[in-house]
Each structure stands twice: as structure tokens, then as C-alpha cells.
N, C-alpha and C positions, 0 to 999 in steps of 0.2 A: 853117514847118512849123505847120500848125493842127492842134490837139489835136482828135480826132474821137469821141471816145469818154469815157463817165465810169465806165467799167468799173473793178473794183478790179484791179490787177495783183499778180503775185507780187513781194514786196519781199525775199525770202529768210527765212530762220529757221524754216522749218517742215519739221520732222524727219518729219512723216508724208509730206509730199511726196517727201523724200529716202528713205524707206524704199519707197515706191511705186516709185520709179523703179530703186533698186537693192536689191532685195528680199533678195539673198545677200551684202550687205554685212557686214562683221565689225561686232559691237557691242563697246563702244558707240559711237555716232556722234560724230564731232567736228564741229561746227557751226562754219564758217568763212564763211557766207554773210551775216552780219550785221556792222554796224560797232559791236557792243557789246564794252566792256571785258571780257576773259576774266577778270578779276581782280577782282572786286566788291567794294565797300566792306563792311566787317564790319558786321554790323546791331548797332546799339545797343540795350541793353535797351529794349522797347517796353511801356509802362506798360499795365495792363488797362484803363485808363479809354479810352486810344486806341480799342479795341475795342468797348468797350461804352457809349461816349457820342459825341455828336455833337462834332466839334472847337467849342471856345471860340473867341472873336472873338480872344482874347489868344493862343491856339495858331495862328491864321494870321497874326497879327501879328508873331510870333516866326519863322515860316517866311518871310515876305515879307522881314524886316529881313536875316535870312541870305542870301536872294537878291540883294537889293540890294546887298550887301556883295560878294557873290562874282561878279555880272554886272556891277557899275558903273553900275547904273541911277541916276537923279538922287535917286529918294526911292521909298518904298513906295507913294506916291500915283501913281508911274508904272508899277506892277508888279501883275499879276494872277497868281495861282496858279491851274492847272486839272489836269484828270487827264490829263496828257500834252498835248503840243503838238498831235497830232492832233485832238484835240476843240476847238483853237483854229482850224483850218484854215479850216472853212466859215463861222465866226462872223467872222472877218477879210474874207473874201472877199465876204461878205453886206455889209460896211460902205460897199461902193462900188457905187453904183447899175449895174445891167449894162450893160457896154460893151466896151471893148477891154483885153483882160489879155494881158500878155507875161510869159512864163517863159523864163529863160535855162537853155538845156538842153545838153547832158544833166544831167538831175537826179532828184532825187526825184517820182515821178509822181504822189503823191497832192496836190501844189500844184495841178497843171492840172485834177484830177478835182474838186477843191473849187471851184475857178472855174468850171469847166462847170457844176456842180449850183447855183452862184449866179447863172446867167444870162449869163455872160459868154463873149464870142467870144474864145477862148484861142489866141494865136500863139506857138508856141514858135520862140525865136531864138538865135543863137550868138554875137550881136554886143552889147556892151553900151550902144552907142549906141542901139541900137533899143528898149531898155527905156524910154526919155525920152519916147518918142510913146504910151505906154499911159495907160489911166485908172487901172489897177492893174498894178504890175511886181513880180515875185517873183525872187529868187534865194537859193541857199544858199551860205554862205561860212562856212568852207571848203566847198566843193561835194562832193556825193554825186552819184556816185562817184569823180571823177577828181581832187579836192582843189584846184580851182583856187581861188584866195584873191585878193580885193581889199581894198586897204587901206581904213582908215576915211575917209581924204580923197577917195577915188574915190567912195566910196558915198555922202558927205555931198553931192559935187558932183551926183550923180545924182539925190538927194532935191531939191537946190535946182531942177533942172530940171523934175522931174515937179511940184513945188510951183507953179512958174509956170502949170500947166494944172490945178492943182486934182488932182493925180493922187496915188495912195499908192503908197509903197515898202514891200515886206515883205522882211526879210532874216532868213533861217533860219539861226541860228548853231549849230545842234545839236551840231556838232562843234569848236565856239570853245573848249571847254574843254581841249583837248589842247595848247594854246599858250598862252603869256603873251599876254593879248588887248591889251595897249596897244598901240596904233597900228592896230590890225585891228578890235576890236568897235566897234560903234556903238550899244551900248545906252545910253552917257552922253549921245548925241546927240539922244534924244528931245526933251528940253526945247526944243531949237533947232528942232527939226524936226517940226512937229505932224503932218505927213504920214507918218512914219516909225513902222513896227511891227516890233520885233525878236522873234523866237521863241529861246527857249532850253530844251534837252531836258536833263532830269535824268538818265534812265536809261542814256545811252548811256556818258558818262565814268565814272559811279559804278557801272555794271556791272549795275544794277537795274531793267531795262527793265519788268518785271511790276509795278512798283509804281505806274507810271502817274503821273508828275508830269512837268510844264512849266510854262513860263511865259511871258507876253507882256509886253514893256516897251514902252510908247508914251505920248503924251500922256495927260493925267489925264481928257479927255474920252473918248478910245477907250478907256483902262482902265475908266473907270466903266460904259461900255455893255458892255464885255466881262464885268463882274462881274454887271451886272444880266441878262445873257442866261444866264450860267452858272448863276446862283442861289444861294442858301446851301449850304454844306457840298459845294462842288464837288469838294475834295479829301479824300480819306479820312483819318480820324485816324491810323493807322498811317503813311501818307506824309507827314502834317504832321510826326509826331515823328522819322521817319528824316531827313528833309530839313532839319529845323532843325540837327540834330547833323551831318549830312554836310557841308552847304554851309558850315559854320564851321570845317571841319577844313582849314586851310591847309597843315599838314605833309603829310597823307596826300595831297593834290592836287598838291603840288610833288614828293613821292617818285613819285607815278603817272606824272606827265608823264614825267619821267626813264626809269621803267620801261617805259612804252608806246614811247618813242623807241627804247630799245634793242632791244626785241622787234621792232619793224618794222625797224630796220637788219638784224637778224638774219634776218627772212624775206626782205629785199631780197637779202641775199647768197644765201641758198638759193634762190630763185627764178632770180638771176642765174647760178649755177652749173648750172642746167638750161635755159639758153636763153631765159628769160622775163625781158624787159626790164621793169621798173617804169615805168609811163608816168604815175603821178601817186597822189594818195590822201593819207591823213593817217595819224598814226601810230596809227590804230584799224583802218585798211584800207589795203590795196594794190591799186592799179589795174592792170591789165595787160592789153594788145593784143596778140593773137598769131593768125596764121592755124591754129595748132593748138589754138585753145580747146576746140572740141568734144572733140578727143582728150584734152586736159587734164582736163575736166570729167568725162568718163567713167572716166578713169583713177584719179581722186580718189574719184568716186562709189563705184567698185566696191571701194575701200579704205576706205570708211566715212567719207570727208571731204566736206563737203558744201558746195560753192563757189557764188558767187552768179554767175549768167549774165544777159544781158540780150537781149529780143527783138529791141529797136531796134538793138543792137550785136552782131551775131553773133561778132565778133572778140574781145570785151571779156569780162574776168572780174575779180571783185573777190575779194580774199583777205583774210578777216578774220584776227586775231591767233591762232595756235595757243597753248593755254593753258598748255603744260607742254613739257618736253624730250621726253616720250613722243609727243606730238603732232606736235612738230617732226619726230620721227625717222619717224612713220608718212606725214608729207607728205614726206620725203624719200626714202622707199621707192616711194611712190605715182608721184612724178615720175620716179624712175629707171627705173621699169617703162616 
């Protein structure tokens, strides 16, 4: 399937859209349309200097070292910080001269859009083997929205195939934090595979999407080019300050993985009790395919619960995690109706 447009698509998360669709829904809205942790990291004290001054080199070094340890990058020289991974997509896409790009779908639509804008002919494929014939191949692992997951061994094999034809492999690990990454993340493989770029998102797992912080892990050559294109002070002082603390908090990360897994299991049981079988996802969101998708979306919307639906998959819905018992109860009532 060829990507035909570079138009920005709805990715969920817009409560203005929810209110327009369901103007009489009860407040407050419960946004289940994203894959963002509903239990955010508690903000540490942010020094006044983080707001008043531009980040110093030492501040950025602290952030990158914390990210290296969290993500398993070979070194800080193999990692660059950015104001969200969204800012990295067009820059990475432009690193390969316009040619044939392949995106493993269904997945996050912004990858295809960035590739189209960089001048690539974008082919959306459903078979991993088809990625090996591209000049630049992109996949999300674990995937959004269905949670599809490939091992590091499989991805390194794909990187080797692409390397033989001077192709690039981009692996978006935005949701990798929800699991122990050993055997899954390929961030540590960029030293071996110079054609591999790994993207890591901070905001989803830490529940601080508005902070706008993300990273690319790649060869030193690619990282140096990305740093040059992003320019100085690409990441805000407050984002640097929060990232330095949060990325180093192993205890919180471990406890949060367990908490999210328990909430996802609870959501699975709730959905299943109303005839909605979970077809995939991660512990931050659950993916459902049902002939009743429009009915379920409407019932939840009228109850002030905003779900993620998909134009290209009319039978699919994505459920984010309800943040508390009251939200679970409201979802229960909506589905019962």
C-alpha cells in the first residue's frame, strides 16, 4: 500500500475534538485515546536557573548520561536529545536521499508523513521481509497500535540485510520502557550497525508528554549530524532538569512497569466481560477489533470517555489505561449500556 498524502492525521489526545463530537457528555472527560501513562512521574524540584538560563553543556551531559544508562546506548556520543522524537522524524528521513521507503503498518502515521515530506516514495508493508528492499525502512517496536513485537536478533538481521544495499533501518522504541528491554531493544546495537537509528520517547512511559523530550540513538556520524541540525539548546532547561532525575530513578521505573501491567490486566478483564476481546497492545494501551467499534466508541463518548479510533481500520479501537477506580467504573457503566 502506497502512502498517498502527507496530511497530519488525528492521533488521539484532543479533548477539543471529543467535546465537539459529544457536546453533552459529562465532565470531566477521561482521555483513553492516548498511550500515555496516566500515573506521571512526580516532578522533582526544578531550579529557577532552569527557567532563567539556557542549559549549560554540563546539564546536557547529565541528561545524556542518564539516557545512556536507561536506554542501553553504547555511550553519550551515540545519543542525541531532542524536544520530542517528533522533531527527529523529518531529520532522520532526510538523511537518506529520496528513494524507496518502507513502513511496517499499521502503525504511527507520522513516520510515513515525514518520509513523504523528505521526498521518498513510501510503501506501507505488512511483511517484515519487504522492509529489506527499501532505501530506508521504518518500524515501531513494540508497535502502536497493536503491540506487535520483534526481538533484537530479528531486527539486527534486518539491519544487516539493509546494510548490504546501503539502506537505513529506523526502529521507534517509543513504548519499549514498559518492558525490561533485554533481548528486545536494539539501542545497544548501533555501534555494530552504523545504518541503525533507534528513537526513544520520554513522555509516554513517564506520563509527561507535554515536557517534549526524546532521544535518537545511532552511530556517532549520524548523531553528530542530528546535533548540528537541531542546533544549540534544542531541549529546554526544565526538560533537562526533569529528565536527569527521572531517567535515573530505577525504583520508580520498576514499580511503574508492575503497576501498568496490573492495570492492563484489569482492563483486559473488563473489556472481555463485555465481549471485547483484546487483540494486542502494550501495558499502556489495549487494541481491540470488533464489528461493534462504532457502537462502543459512541457509547463511551456519550459517557465522557474518549477512545482512539482509526480511519484505515474501522473495526479497531485503542483503549488507554483508566487512571483510577472511578474511571474504571465509568468505563464499566458505558460498556454495560
